[in-house]
C-alpha positions as CSV (number, residue, x, y, z in Angstrom):
1,X,-56.1,73.7,21.2
2,X,-53.4,70.9,21.5
3,X,-56.2,68.3,21.7
4,X,-57.9,69.6,18.6
5,X,-54.6,69.6,16.7
6,X,-53.8,66.1,17.7
7,X,-57.3,64.9,16.7
8,X,-56.9,66.6,13.3
9,X,-53.5,65.0,12.8
10,X,-55.0,61.5,13.5
11,X,-58.0,62.2,11.3
12,X,-55.7,63.4,8.4
13,X,-53.5,60.3,8.8
14,X,-56.6,58.0,8.8
15,X,-58.0,59.7,5.6
16,X,-54.6,59.5,3.9
17,X,-54.3,55.8,4.6
18,X,-57.8,54.8,3.4
19,X,-57.4,57.1,0.3
20,X,-54.2,55.5,-0.9
21,X,-55.8,52.7,-3.0
22,X,-57.9,55.3,-4.9
23,X,-54.9,57.6,-5.3
24,X,-52.8,54.7,-6.7
25,X,-55.4,53.9,-9.3
26,X,-55.9,57.6,-10.2
27,X,-52.2,58.5,-10.5
28,X,-50.8,55.1,-11.5
29,X,-48.3,54.5,-8.8
30,X,-47.8,51.8,-6.1
31,X,-46.6,52.4,-2.6
32,X,-46.3,48.6,-2.1
33,X,-43.9,48.2,-5.0
34,X,-41.8,51.1,-3.6
35,X,-41.8,49.4,-0.3
36,X,-40.9,45.8,-1.4
37,X,-39.9,43.6,1.5
38,X,-36.5,42.0,1.9
39,X,-35.7,38.6,3.2
40,X,-37.0,35.0,2.6
41,X,-40.7,35.1,1.8
42,X,-43.0,32.5,0.2
43,X,-45.8,34.2,-1.7
44,X,-49.2,32.7,-0.6
45,X,-51.3,31.2,-3.4
46,X,-55.1,30.9,-3.5
47,X,-55.9,27.5,-1.9
48,X,-58.0,24.8,-3.6
49,X,-61.2,23.8,-1.9
50,X,-61.4,20.2,-0.7
51,X,-63.2,18.4,2.1
52,X,-59.9,17.5,3.8
53,X,-58.5,21.1,3.8
54,X,-61.9,22.5,4.9
55,X,-62.3,20.2,8.0
56,X,-58.7,20.4,9.2
57,X,-58.7,24.2,9.0
58,X,-55.9,24.2,6.4
59,X,-58.1,26.0,3.9
60,X,-59.0,28.7,6.3
61,X,-55.4,29.4,7.3
62,X,-54.2,29.4,3.7
63,X,-57.1,31.6,2.5
64,X,-56.5,34.1,5.3
65,X,-52.8,34.3,4.4
66,X,-53.7,34.7,0.7
67,X,-56.2,37.5,1.3
68,X,-53.8,39.3,3.7
69,X,-51.1,39.3,1.0
70,X,-53.6,41.0,-1.4
71,X,-54.3,43.9,0.9
72,X,-53.5,47.2,-0.8
73,X,-50.2,48.7,0.4
74,X,-49.5,45.7,2.6
75,X,-45.8,46.1,2.2
76,X,-45.9,49.8,3.3
77,X,-48.1,48.9,6.3
78,X,-45.7,46.1,7.3
79,X,-42.8,48.5,7.2
80,X,-44.7,51.0,9.3
81,X,-45.4,48.3,11.9
82,X,-41.8,47.3,11.9
83,X,-40.6,50.9,12.2
84,X,-42.9,51.4,15.2
85,X,-41.6,48.2,16.9
86,X,-38.0,49.2,16.3
87,X,-38.2,52.9,17.2
88,X,-40.6,52.7,20.2
89,X,-39.9,49.3,21.7
90,X,-36.4,48.6,20.4
91,X,-37.6,45.2,19.0
92,X,-37.7,43.3,15.8
93,X,-40.8,41.5,14.4
94,X,-38.4,38.7,13.5
95,X,-38.3,36.5,16.6
96,X,-34.7,35.3,15.7
97,X,-33.4,38.8,15.4
98,X,-32.3,40.6,18.6
99,X,-31.9,44.4,18.7
100,X,-29.0,45.0,21.1
101,X,-27.5,48.0,22.7
102,X,-26.6,50.9,20.4
103,X,-28.9,49.2,17.8
104,X,-26.4,46.4,17.1
105,X,-28.3,43.5,15.6
106,X,-27.7,39.8,16.6
107,X,-29.2,36.5,15.6
108,X,-30.6,34.4,18.4
109,X,-28.9,31.2,17.4
110,X,-25.5,32.9,17.7
111,X,-26.4,34.0,21.2
112,X,-27.4,30.4,22.1
113,X,-24.1,29.2,20.8
114,X,-22.2,31.8,22.8
115,X,-24.2,30.7,25.9
116,X,-23.6,27.0,25.0
117,X,-27.2,26.6,25.9
118,X,-27.4,23.3,23.9
119,X,-24.7,21.7,26.1
120,X,-21.2,20.7,25.0
121,X,-20.4,17.1,24.0
122,X,-16.7,17.4,24.4
123,X,-16.2,13.7,23.8
124,X,-17.8,14.0,20.4
125,X,-15.8,17.2,19.6
126,X,-12.5,15.6,20.5
127,X,-13.4,12.5,18.5
128,X,-14.2,14.6,15.4
129,X,-10.9,16.4,15.7
130,X,-9.0,13.1,16.1
131,X,-10.7,12.0,12.8
132,X,-9.7,15.3,11.2
133,X,-6.1,14.9,12.3
134,X,-6.1,11.5,10.6
135,X,-7.5,13.1,7.4
136,X,-4.8,15.8,7.6
137,X,-2.1,13.1,7.7
138,X,-3.6,11.1,4.9
139,X,-4.0,14.2,2.6
140,X,-0.4,15.3,3.5
141,X,0.9,12.0,2.2
142,X,-0.7,12.9,-1.1
143,X,0.9,16.4,-1.0
144,X,-2.4,18.0,-0.1
145,X,-2.6,20.4,2.9
146,X,-5.7,21.2,5.0
147,X,-6.3,24.4,6.9
148,X,-9.1,25.1,9.4
149,X,-10.3,28.7,9.7
150,X,-12.5,30.0,12.4
151,X,-14.3,33.3,11.4
152,X,-15.2,35.6,14.3
153,X,-18.5,35.5,16.0
154,X,-20.3,38.8,16.5
155,X,-21.7,37.9,19.9
156,X,-18.3,36.7,21.1
157,X,-16.6,39.8,19.7
158,X,-19.0,42.3,21.3
159,X,-21.1,40.6,24.1
160,X,-21.4,44.0,25.8
161,X,-23.9,45.0,23.1
162,X,-26.1,41.9,23.7
163,X,-29.1,42.6,26.0
164,X,-28.3,41.2,29.4
165,X,-31.5,39.1,29.5
166,X,-30.1,36.9,26.7
167,X,-26.8,36.1,28.4
168,X,-28.2,33.5,30.7
169,X,-25.2,31.2,31.3
170,X,-22.4,32.0,33.8
171,X,-19.7,30.7,31.5
172,X,-19.7,32.1,27.9
173,X,-17.9,31.0,24.7
174,X,-17.3,27.6,26.2
175,X,-18.3,25.8,23.0
176,X,-15.9,27.8,20.9
177,X,-13.0,27.3,23.4
178,X,-13.6,23.6,23.5
179,X,-13.4,23.3,19.7
180,X,-10.3,25.6,19.5
181,X,-8.6,23.6,22.2
182,X,-9.4,20.3,20.4
183,X,-7.8,21.6,17.2
184,X,-4.7,22.8,18.9
185,X,-4.3,19.5,20.8
186,X,-4.2,17.6,17.6
187,X,-1.8,20.1,16.0
188,X,-4.2,20.7,13.1
189,X,-3.2,23.7,10.9
190,X,-5.6,26.4,12.3
191,X,-6.2,30.1,12.0
192,X,-8.4,31.4,14.8
193,X,-9.7,34.8,13.7
194,X,-12.3,34.7,16.5
195,X,-9.5,34.9,19.0
196,X,-7.4,37.3,16.9
197,X,-10.0,40.0,16.4
198,X,-11.0,39.9,20.0
199,X,-7.3,40.5,20.9
200,X,-7.2,43.7,18.7
201,X,-10.8,44.9,19.4
202,X,-9.7,48.2,20.9
203,X,-7.0,48.9,18.3
204,X,-8.7,47.7,15.0
205,X,-8.5,50.4,12.4
206,X,-11.7,49.4,10.7
207,X,-15.0,47.8,11.9
208,X,-14.9,44.0,12.3
209,X,-18.7,44.0,12.4
210,X,-21.3,46.7,11.6
211,X,-24.5,47.3,13.5
212,X,-26.6,45.7,10.8
213,X,-24.7,42.6,9.7
214,X,-24.2,39.0,11.0
215,X,-21.0,38.2,9.2
216,X,-17.6,39.8,9.4
217,X,-17.4,43.1,7.4
218,X,-16.2,43.0,3.8
219,X,-13.0,44.7,4.8
220,X,-12.4,42.1,7.6
221,X,-13.0,39.3,5.1
222,X,-10.4,40.8,2.7
223,X,-7.9,41.2,5.6
224,X,-8.6,37.5,6.6
225,X,-8.1,36.4,3.0
226,X,-4.7,38.2,2.9
227,X,-3.7,36.4,6.1
228,X,-4.8,33.1,4.7
229,X,-2.7,33.8,1.6
230,X,0.4,34.6,3.6
231,X,-0.1,31.4,5.7
232,X,-0.3,29.4,2.5
233,X,3.0,30.7,1.4
234,X,4.9,30.5,4.7
235,X,3.5,27.3,6.2
236,X,2.6,25.2,3.2
237,X,5.2,26.6,0.7
238,X,2.5,27.4,-1.8
239,X,3.7,30.3,-4.1
240,X,1.2,33.0,-5.1
241,X,1.3,36.0,-7.4
242,X,2.5,39.2,-5.6
243,X,-0.3,41.5,-4.8
244,X,-1.4,44.6,-3.0
245,X,-4.5,45.2,-1.0
246,X,-5.9,48.6,-2.0
247,X,-8.1,50.3,0.6
248,X,-10.4,53.0,-0.8
249,X,-12.4,55.6,1.1
250,X,-15.4,54.6,3.0
251,X,-18.9,54.8,1.6
252,X,-22.4,55.1,3.3
253,X,-23.8,52.5,0.9
254,X,-23.6,48.9,2.2
255,X,-22.8,46.0,-0.2
256,X,-22.6,42.2,0.0
257,X,-23.2,41.0,3.5
258,X,-22.6,44.3,5.3
259,X,-26.3,44.8,5.9
260,X,-27.6,41.2,5.8
261,X,-29.6,41.7,9.0
262,X,-30.7,45.3,8.9
263,X,-32.1,44.9,5.4
264,X,-34.5,42.2,6.8
265,X,-35.9,44.7,9.4
266,X,-37.9,46.2,6.6
267,X,-38.2,49.6,8.1
268,X,-39.6,52.8,6.6
269,X,-36.5,54.8,7.3
270,X,-33.1,53.5,6.3
271,X,-31.2,51.7,9.1
272,X,-28.5,54.0,10.5
273,X,-25.1,52.5,9.7
274,X,-22.0,53.8,8.0
275,X,-18.3,53.5,7.3
276,X,-18.4,50.7,4.8
277,X,-15.1,49.9,3.1
278,X,-14.6,47.8,0.0
279,X,-10.9,47.1,-0.6
280,X,-9.6,45.1,-3.6
281,X,-6.6,43.0,-4.5
282,X,-4.2,44.1,-7.3
283,X,-1.7,41.8,-8.9
284,X,1.9,43.0,-9.1
285,X,3.9,40.1,-10.5
286,X,2.4,37.3,-12.6
287,X,5.6,35.9,-14.2
288,X,6.8,33.2,-11.8
289,X,3.8,31.7,-10.0
290,X,1.2,29.1,-10.9
291,X,-2.3,29.2,-9.6
292,X,-2.8,26.5,-6.9
293,X,-5.8,24.2,-6.8
294,X,-7.8,25.3,-3.7
295,X,-11.1,24.0,-2.3
296,X,-13.2,25.9,0.2
297,X,-15.6,24.0,2.4
298,X,-17.7,25.9,4.9
299,X,-20.6,28.0,5.9
300,X,-21.8,31.5,4.9
301,X,-18.7,33.2,6.3
302,X,-16.8,31.8,3.3
303,X,-18.8,33.9,0.9
304,X,-17.1,37.1,2.1
305,X,-13.8,35.5,0.9
306,X,-15.3,34.7,-2.4
307,X,-16.8,38.2,-2.8
308,X,-13.2,39.6,-2.3
309,X,-12.4,38.1,-5.8
310,X,-9.1,36.8,-4.4
311,X,-9.9,33.1,-5.0
312,X,-11.0,33.8,-8.6
313,X,-7.9,35.8,-9.4
314,X,-5.2,34.0,-7.6
315,X,-6.3,30.3,-7.4
316,X,-6.7,27.9,-10.2
317,X,-9.8,28.4,-12.4
318,X,-11.2,25.1,-11.1
319,X,-11.6,26.8,-7.6
320,X,-14.8,25.8,-6.0
321,X,-16.7,26.5,-2.8
322,X,-18.7,23.7,-1.1
323,X,-21.4,25.7,0.5
324,X,-22.3,23.9,3.8
325,X,-20.8,20.8,2.2
326,X,-24.1,20.5,0.3
327,X,-23.9,22.5,-2.9
328,X,-20.9,23.2,-5.2
329,X,-20.3,26.8,-6.3
330,X,-18.1,27.9,-9.2
331,X,-17.9,31.1,-11.0
332,X,-18.4,29.1,-14.2
333,X,-21.8,27.7,-13.0
334,X,-25.0,29.5,-13.6
335,X,-26.2,28.2,-10.2
336,X,-24.8,26.0,-7.5
337,X,-25.0,22.2,-8.0
338,X,-25.8,19.4,-5.5
339,X,-22.6,17.8,-4.2
340,X,-24.1,14.4,-4.8
341,X,-23.4,15.1,-8.5
342,X,-19.7,14.8,-7.9
343,X,-17.2,12.0,-7.1
344,X,-16.4,13.3,-3.5
345,X,-13.0,11.5,-3.3
346,X,-11.9,12.6,-6.8
347,X,-12.8,16.2,-6.1
348,X,-10.8,16.2,-2.9
349,X,-7.7,14.7,-4.4
350,X,-7.6,17.4,-7.2
351,X,-6.5,20.0,-4.8
352,X,-3.2,21.4,-3.4
353,X,-5.0,22.9,-0.4
354,X,-8.4,22.4,1.3
355,X,-9.7,25.2,3.5
356,X,-12.5,24.5,6.0
357,X,-14.0,27.8,7.1
358,X,-16.7,28.1,9.7
359,X,-18.3,30.8,11.9
360,X,-20.0,30.9,15.2
361,X,-22.7,28.3,14.5
362,X,-20.4,25.7,13.1
363,X,-17.4,25.7,15.4
364,X,-18.4,22.2,16.6
365,X,-19.3,21.0,13.1
366,X,-16.2,21.9,11.1
367,X,-16.9,21.5,7.4
368,X,-20.6,20.7,8.1
369,X,-20.2,17.0,7.7
370,X,-16.9,17.1,5.8
371,X,-15.0,15.2,8.5
372,X,-17.3,12.2,8.4
373,X,-17.5,12.1,4.6
374,X,-13.8,12.3,4.1
375,X,-13.0,9.9,6.9
376,X,-15.3,7.2,5.4
377,X,-13.5,7.7,2.0
378,X,-10.0,7.1,3.5
379,X,-11.2,4.5,6.0
380,X,-14.1,2.7,4.4
381,X,-13.9,-0.3,6.9
382,X,-14.2,1.8,10.0
């Protein structure tokens, strides 16, 4: 009886799948549109026939990808496959995405950085921080301060949730520690949130990372922005408007970067995560302070600070974010602009404060090329 029921279930499932295209046409709906996939994806186009593409197999590969993209309900089938991999085998179809213990998600490059599997060129790191110290002194002589901010690494924060097979090296976090030591040795103004959040791991009131994100949580980014603002006032004597950080109740719906990894799993069932908190800053006194000119240069962790709306509301309207030191973002631009469109030196010297913010993949490349660019400007003969 059980065997017969099982066969009937399989047969019913098979009939349902092959009947979907006909049902879509008859009832005017689309499962594929309902199951749109998230993440970076280049839509295949129908290739053009040529002798060269035919004989080097380029035509066949392109045509195969194009035909596959046209399969009815492909998106739903992809989600079904991903769901089976995730539920049955605790794996992701994305080779760079690691499903850890308790379903915490990690990106493989961050694990490699934690393992320092690429080796550590300590000489190069210390040379870079020596150059940065020179840049700090030069800027200081022009009444411009510079602050380095290390955002926390999810792998460094919770290595216990990374599958053991990925933690290959005997000494972990050596790359981060070398970079932090180099900054401290040169007395460069430095806020190390990676170290700080590890130190309060067991007492933190709100999640620093969620299961399904790569970046610090929105709440943590707001808390970090508050710390940066206080540092600006106490260490650099830069006055700011008085404000309060308002913390509302949690919500089950993720926003911003709080599900940047889980959304790319493309599952049939929603990824289980909760407790999302979205605080906001409220001005209290706007009578005595001017908005300082501030420039952010850094990687994707800097976006959380921008999403907090603090820079837009408390810094000068000329506030900009140099995303990976390649494109320039401003709330007044329709889209980011190439940094080559700007006079690098003139843009630097406009500011009262420059903040270099980097996460776990950029600890050894602070500012993503900013140091070399700025050093050449101030020392063109070296």
